[in-house]
Steps between C-alpha positions, in 0.01 A plus 500: 500500500728288281421422133450134599241584760324737260477220245367257762239753610390559142479124435272455800277784383472345153418160646229640728346687205510188286336295772228767525445490124477119499238521770303739280527261203397196703216656696326690216200542730293697261520230237378200703132590523355219286553226758450718806816340642757777469864406541658667802827688465795306630663640811850629472758280670698802609438711809640828623492854365630581159671804648716301740814535289729339753295182506428499125869532413560161659239318293610328185288527186263244356458236771133470396561499127707183474365313196273209582536199275176422323630152413636401836213258541500240225123464511460865406635445151371293212819579300794733505443560129233738366180316411331499163377841391138382499517438875717793615238578765268216591219465756356158575167488688600788728267581791520757780288475813483769769387379840346717771282445809200511268637208296690451175476700179651382169627808319636283214376157392669252265682767293709355214675666208844531334669805342797553275792733563465825308119498510296805591214369714192664651317341793151644496221487755277709729593607849508205738554248217833381638731697272719642778511170679632346183753778460612449863560128437691562177715761672579288806316739733272215608513121483261254332265277698480239223662445165833607348657813347823477300705776333774404255548164673484631857206359699403817684236325709777285660709793626523574868439846648864604473526382140175678409652824628799456268272399214303822540809712516693355208266311266194722493450860389199676648313800356221628722227756452669721758867526423663431840805714423730611778429873533847592626680339205531623142353309208834339425570421864164325531601267220855450628372404842279224366784351298734462797346163588504356147814335364382522135365856519503726195677846502258740673601807292446312173161370611393850609601628160302222331178622667566856382602653830875550458467873562296441818757277666579747777142597573319381812157334472321817617650678199361244254154466350288189567595353164868568559485338841339191350776488238757503778308220669507299178870575448567382854321172427679451167845576642469203736500287181213287634364184349139628535350850508173530693291815460203570727273766339811690377294775333233531772634827644584658163309704248404344167790632291764425759344155561536411133866604496564275802332208322718568196803482726393174666431347159847597378652342814324174409611495140839674505626344822322167442325513838174337606287800603173444684253784552225453757203730433126548500521717186353278222628738231854365552407152382545579129866597541607177673654184352287309745206592722414301815150562629447438872178513702410375846849350538478285188632529145205575275685500171844542343505678163803528272513805272674408177497863391508730804400857436763772517465693828446822301164353383380404848233725645339514845 
């Protein structure tokens, strides 16, 4: 086999793996329980066996990963310039209704708030309160029924399905309770793979070093502890250089000590990288560490509390 064919075959393998990873990110089945309306994994647009080298060698790389313009529809944008810091993320009377044969159910009702870039925010509420539904809407994994969501001037609620896919892939960093790492890739390769679709991605090796895993770069997920896997997951999200980092119970599968170290890491991402970080949780102990706490119950905002003097994470107990 020629060097050119070998390169083409490798490119196809990388693309298929990336598509598989993106499906994992976008389905996140285990994290959609609040609404009872789990997102379904997207089907691959490719067919055929991965082992068919003759066929694969003829396929060019990245037909699926062509960037989708988020501003191709004028009505999707309020401005091409970043909005005022006070309204970096803004929700206006957002509602989400799920309809079934039994009738309609409003998982979110008239939700309104605005957040600044660089804030560390906790959304707190019991199971079934609407937390995950809200996270899904913010992350572009679901669409609003009523109201408007905007992020840095982009009206997310106006995006079509194709644009929402690109929004998820390039504008949002996701950190889930279960890490969704590709088991056949090393820690560094997991991060590199996620950055292939982002034009403003950060250097994967540097980001891995920043989360304290430089020496584990060549290790596979099975060779890493739970805390280390979550650090890789966070590094993967940071490396995309997203405008918003969404974390769904990021410490839920970790022991107390490891969980606190992960919270320290997420807090440093918010402050050192100037990122808006939102943590969705039912753990009320986390409220004291946040710049802002949003309480949600029965699909409605109960209260929004601003902490002028958040506690250091080292002082948080649960």
